[in-house]
C-alpha positions, -999 to +999 in steps of 0.1 A: -006+013+164-040+031+154-065+015+132-094+041+136-080+063+104-092+053+070-076+076+050-040+075+034-012+078+050-013+113+059-048+111+077-028+097+107-030+114+140-002+135+154+023+110+165+014+080+140+033+070+112+027+044+086+047+014+094+074+015+069+087+047+079+097+039+111+128+049+123+151+018+130+129-007+111+146-044+116+129-050+080+141-019+064+166-039+040+142-064+036+118-062-001+084-064+013+054-066-004+014-057+014-018-049+007-051-042+029-039-003+026-069+003+000-067+041+007-027+044+009-023+055-025+008+056-051+043+050-027+074+041-049+101+031-028+132+008-033+120-025-013+085-019-008+057-032-031+023-023-022-004-042-045-039-028-025-041+003-054-078+009-042-099-014-071-133-013-048-129+027-046-120+029-081-084+024-080-069-006-097-065-041-095-029-049-090-003-076-092+032-085-097+056-111-113+083-113-088+116-120-104+149-130-089+148-129-047+140-091-039+133-080-074+098-074-090+099-081-129+064-071-135+038-050-121+005-051-135-027-028-131-063-031-143-087+001-139-118-007-116-151+006-114-156+023-082-180+002-058-181+021-028-165+053-011-139+053+012-149+056+049-184+040+040-194+006+051 
């Protein structure tokens, strides 16, 4: 795992990839909601629900209302005013 890169998934050094792209990932058939990757950008894939949509960087504050197990009934996003720039403390 590599924790120094602060850009989106495409900014990782050679040989690294997002955890959800790892071949043979044991949780590939499981629906996973996750956050804390604000520079990831929009990801639309079955069974993946990224909820950190970069509010602090001027993106959106997002939430999901879950439906029956493994489904999302609704995703809600509200635009945010940029408060910081990515990579700056």
